[in-house]
N, C-alpha and C positions, 0 to 999 in steps of 0.2 A: 722340557727337562727329561732327561734319560736316566732310567734305573735298570741296572743289569742283574739279573738273577739266574741261579741254576736250579730248576725245579723238577720234581717228579712228574714226568709227562703224564697228563691226563688225571693227575691225583694231587694236585698242589692244594695245600691245606692253610688255614690261618695259624699264625703264630707269632711270638714276640719279636722275632728278627724281621718279619715281614711288616709288622705294625710300626717297627722303628723306622723303617725304610719309606713307607707309604703315608703312615698317619700324618707326619707334619705336612705332607702335600694336599691333604684334604680332599682325597679321591676315595671312593666307595670300595673298600678292600674286598668285600664280598662279591661285588661286580666285576673286580678285576681278576679275582681267583677263579669265577665262572667263566670268564672270558680266555684267561690262560689255558683252563683246563679244556676248552672247546678246541682253541688252536693246537693244543699238543697231543691230542687223544691218539693221533695215528703213530705216536712214539712210546706209548703206554708201556710202562715197565722199564722205561730207561730215564735217565736224567738229561735234560735238554737246556741249553742256554737260551735265555729269553731276555729281550731287551723291551722295556715299556717306555713308549714315547708319550709324556704326558703334557697336555696343553695347560698352562698354570691358570688362564683365565677361564676356560670352558670345563677343566677337570676331565676332558675327554681323554681316553687312554687307547693308544694303538698298540697293539702286540706284534712284535716281529719274533719269530723263532728261527733258531739256527740249528744246523746239524748237530746231533749229540756228539761228544767226544770219542774219539776211535776207540778208548778202553769200552765205553758203553757199547758201542756197536759190535764189538768183538764179543762181549759177554752175551748178547742177543743172539749174534750169529751161531755160537757155540753152545748156547743154553747153559751158561754157568752163571753163578750169583756173584763170585768174585775172584780176583786174581789171587796168586800164591803169595803167602806171608813170608816164604823162604824159597825165592825161585832158584836157588841153586841145589835145594833138595827136593822140593815139591812142585811137580807140574800138574797143571789143573785141567788141561784140554790137549788134543791132538788135532790140528786143523788141516784140511786140504789146501793146496795152494789156490784152488778156486774160490774157497772161502774168503781167503785173504784178498783176492782180486775183487771180490763182490763187495767187501768193506770199503776197500780203496775206490771204487767206482762211486758208492754212496757218499763218502767224504770228499772226493776229489774237487768239486765245485767250490767248496769253502777252505781249500788246502792251499798253501803257498807252492806246492809240487809242480814242477813245470810240465810234466805228463804222468800217465798211469804207472809207469814202471817207477818212477819216484814216488809216487803215492803209495805203492804196493810196499816199497821199502820202508816208508814211514810206518805202515801198519805193521810190518814185520818188526820193527823196533819196538813198537808198543807190545808185541807178543813176547818179546825177550823180557820186558819189565813185569808181564802179567804172569809168567811162567807158563806159556803156552808153546807146545811143541808144534811144528809145521812139517807135514809129511814125514813123520816118525824122527825128526831131527830137531836139535836145539834151532831157535830162530836166528842165533849169530851164523849158524852154519849155511842157513837158507839165504841169509843176506849175501854171503859171499857167492853162493850159487847164481843168484840173481845178477850180480855183477859180472859173473862169467857168461851170462846168457842162457843159463840152462832152461829158464821159464819163459824165454822171450815169446815162443809160440802162443803159450796160453794166455800172456799178458796182451799181445798183439790182436789175438782173436776175442780178447774180453770174456773168457771163458768163466763162468760163474757157477755152473752146475757140476756137483760132484756125483759120480755114478754110484749107485747102490752098492756094486762089488767094492768100489774103492773105499766108501765109507765103512763097510764091513771090515776091511783090512785095517783100516786106521783105528777103528774101535777095538779090534782083537789086540793089536799091538799096544794101545794105550791101557787096556785092561791088565797086561802082563807088567806095564810101567807102574800102575797103581799098586799092583799086588807086591811088587819089590818095594815100593815106597813104604807102604803099610808094614812090611816085614822089619825094614830098617828103624822105622819109628818106634815099633814095638821093642825092638832089640835095644835101642837107645832109652826108651823108658825103663827097662829092666834093669840096664846098668846104673841108670840115675837112683832107682829104688835100693839097688844093691850098696851103693855108696852111701845112701842115706842110713841104712841099716847099720853099717859098719861105723858111720859116725856116731850113732846112738849107743852102739856097743862099746866104743872106745873108752868114754868117761867112765863106764861102769867097770871096764877092766883095769883102768888106772886106780880106781877107788879101791879095788880088791887087793892090787899090788902094794898100795899104801897100807892098807889095814894089815896085810902080811909082814910089812916091814916093821911096822909098829910093834906088832906081837912079838917078832924076833928081838927087837931092842928091849923090849920089858922082860923077855925071858933071860937075856944077858945081864940085866941089871939085877935080876933076883939070884942070879948065880953068884954074882960078885958078892952080894950081900949075905 
């Protein structure tokens, strides 16, 4: 019997969902959790796919751990908690091509990609979905440059180390991007607040106009009488 799970590496905890999957199989859930946490501790801080192979007669459990999803590896590599909720407006990191190659190398053994270059392109695609810049550019632009062979040397040499000088330049550029993003967000919030205030003021203004119209009608009636 096989049970597939996506767990917090090194920090799997009991819960209703886990009990529903393992309870009917008659295995010791606490022992399974302990075993999974031991097997996944090297990926601590990431979500990793796990496969439990359960012997229905002996209730013995074998744990198979698979490489974390590309998105999780990118989060760890770039030290970010999550991707962008609005990738068109918000960028969450600025990666070097070396960092992308590093993630691709880690994931390559479990990917369908034919070679490292194809794996790098897959990782770049994930960057586009998460709102991650690469080499100060949108991921879609980097994908085209990979096709054109711009990073062939780095990929062939499997370069995974980013120089301190390059890191500093990437960080400097991204700090400017973040500042601009924050400015735009504040401007949008101010515009929404202004619209909300106008919407609140409008009914009061309409009420005042109706009151004035009513008073004018009453004055005309009084004059006629």
